[in-house]
C-alpha positions as CSV (number, residue, x, y, z in Angstrom):
1,M,113.7,86.9,105.1
2,R,112.5,87.4,101.7
3,P,108.6,87.6,101.5
4,S,108.3,84.1,100.0
5,Q,110.1,82.6,103.0
6,S,108.3,84.4,105.1
7,L,105.2,83.1,103.2
8,L,105.5,79.5,103.5
9,D,106.9,79.8,107.5
10,A,103.3,81.7,107.8
11,I,101.3,78.9,105.6
12,E,103.4,75.9,107.6
13,R,102.5,77.1,111.0
14,A,99.2,78.0,110.1
15,V,97.5,75.2,108.4
16,P,98.0,72.5,111.0
17,A,96.5,75.1,113.5
18,L,93.8,75.7,111.4
19,L,92.3,72.0,110.6
20,A,92.3,71.6,114.7
21,I,89.7,73.8,115.0
22,P,86.7,72.3,115.1
23,A,84.2,72.7,112.2
24,A,81.2,73.8,113.6
25,R,82.9,76.8,115.7
26,T,84.0,78.0,112.3
27,G,81.3,79.7,111.2
28,V,80.7,81.4,114.1
29,A,80.8,85.2,114.4
30,P,82.7,86.5,117.2
31,A,80.2,89.5,117.2
32,P,77.1,91.3,114.4
33,G,79.2,92.9,112.3
34,R,82.3,90.6,112.5
35,W,83.9,88.2,110.5
36,S,83.5,84.2,111.7
37,P,87.2,82.6,110.6
38,R,85.8,80.9,107.5
39,E,85.1,84.8,106.6
40,I,88.2,85.8,107.7
41,V,90.0,82.8,105.8
42,G,87.7,83.7,103.0
43,H,88.7,86.9,102.9
44,L,92.3,85.7,103.0
45,I,91.4,83.7,99.2
46,D,90.5,87.2,97.8
47,S,93.1,89.0,99.5
48,A,95.2,86.3,97.3
49,S,93.8,86.7,94.3
50,N,93.7,90.4,94.2
51,N,97.5,90.3,95.4
52,H,98.3,87.9,92.6
53,R,97.0,90.3,89.7
54,R,99.2,92.4,91.5
55,F,102.3,91.0,92.2
56,I,102.4,89.9,88.2
57,L,101.1,93.8,87.0
58,A,104.1,95.1,89.1
59,Q,107.1,93.2,87.3
60,Q,105.2,94.9,83.5
61,Q,104.7,98.4,84.9
62,D,106.6,101.3,85.7
63,D,104.1,102.1,89.2
64,L,102.4,100.3,91.8
65,V,98.9,101.6,91.7
66,F,96.1,99.0,91.5
67,P,92.4,98.9,92.6
68,G,91.1,97.9,95.7
69,Y,88.3,96.0,96.3
70,A,85.3,95.9,98.3
71,Q,86.2,92.9,100.9
72,D,83.1,92.9,103.1
73,A,80.9,92.7,99.2
74,W,83.5,90.2,98.0
75,V,82.8,88.3,101.5
76,A,78.7,88.4,101.9
77,V,78.9,87.5,98.2
78,Q,80.7,84.3,97.8
79,R,79.1,83.3,101.2
80,Y,82.2,82.1,102.4
81,R,80.3,81.6,106.3
82,D,78.4,78.6,104.8
83,A,81.8,76.8,102.7
84,P,82.9,73.9,104.3
85,W,86.2,74.5,106.0
86,E,88.6,72.3,105.0
87,E,87.7,73.4,101.4
88,L,88.5,77.3,102.3
89,V,91.8,76.2,104.6
90,S,92.6,74.0,101.3
91,L,92.6,76.3,98.6
92,W,93.8,79.3,100.8
93,R,97.3,77.0,101.4
94,G,97.4,75.9,97.6
95,F,96.4,79.7,96.4
96,N,99.4,81.0,98.9
97,L,102.0,77.9,97.8
98,H,101.3,79.6,94.7
99,L,101.8,83.0,95.7
100,A,105.3,82.1,97.7
101,R,106.6,80.8,94.1
102,V,105.4,84.0,92.3
103,M,107.6,85.7,95.1
104,E,110.5,83.9,94.7
105,A,110.1,83.8,90.5
106,T,110.5,87.7,90.9
107,P,113.9,88.5,90.1
108,E,115.3,90.8,93.1
109,A,115.8,94.0,91.1
110,E,112.1,93.9,90.1
111,R,111.3,93.6,93.8
112,K,113.5,95.9,94.7
113,R,113.2,98.3,92.1
114,L,111.9,101.6,93.4
115,R,108.5,103.2,91.7
116,Q,107.4,106.9,93.0
117,R,104.0,106.4,91.9
118,H,102.2,104.2,93.8
119,N,98.7,103.7,95.8
120,L,100.0,101.6,99.2
121,H,98.7,104.5,101.2
122,L,95.3,103.2,99.9
123,I,95.5,99.5,99.3
124,A,98.0,98.2,101.7
125,F,97.3,96.7,105.0
126,K,100.3,98.7,106.9
127,T,100.1,102.5,105.7
128,F,103.3,103.4,103.3
129,P,103.7,107.3,102.9
130,Q,102.7,108.3,99.8
131,D,105.2,110.5,99.6
132,Q,108.5,107.8,99.4
133,P,108.9,105.6,97.0
134,A,108.1,101.7,97.1
135,T,108.8,98.5,96.0
136,L,107.3,95.7,94.8
137,E,109.0,93.8,97.8
138,H,106.9,96.4,100.5
139,L,103.8,95.1,98.6
140,M,104.5,91.4,98.9
141,Q,105.8,92.0,103.0
142,D,102.8,93.7,103.2
143,Y,100.5,90.6,101.7
144,V,102.7,88.3,104.2
145,D,102.1,91.0,107.2
146,H,98.4,90.9,106.6
147,L,97.7,87.1,106.2
148,E,99.5,86.8,109.6
149,H,97.1,89.6,111.2
150,H,94.2,87.3,110.3
151,M,95.4,84.3,111.1
152,A,96.2,85.6,114.6
153,Q,92.7,86.8,115.0
154,I,91.5,83.4,113.8
155,L,93.6,81.6,116.4
156,A,93.2,83.8,119.1
157,R,89.7,83.2,119.1
158,T,89.6,79.5,118.9
C-alpha cells in the first residue's frame, strides 16, 4: 500500500477514537516525564511540520539528509498540555490530510529514487541502515509508522 493511503487510513481510524476520549483525560500524563495525549498529538503535529519540509526538499535535492529537532523542547515550548483537545485533533487531522496529498502528488520515480547519502539512521522512527540506499518512500512510510505508534499509545491508555 502506498504511504499516502496508509496515512489516510490511519487518519480515518484515529479521529473518531481521539474525539471519543473525554477532553479532561487528555491533559493528564501517565507518569512524570511522560507525555499526555495532548502532548503526544502535539508532538505528531510537530512531526508533520518537520516531515512536510523533508518531503518537499527531498524532491529538490540528491540526498535525504535533514536536520532533526528537539522533540521535548518543541512540546514544552508550545504548551500542548494546555491546548484545547478538539483544536489539536483538528489541526493534526488537517495537517495530515495535506501530507497525504503531498505524498500522493510525489511522482513514483521520485518516491522510489535510491539515495546513497541519507541520515535516516539518525532521524527516522525505525532505524534504517546508514550503509544502505534509502528512498523518499522509506521516509514517508516511516512517518506513517511513527504516527500509528503514537496513536496506539494514546488509545491504549484511554
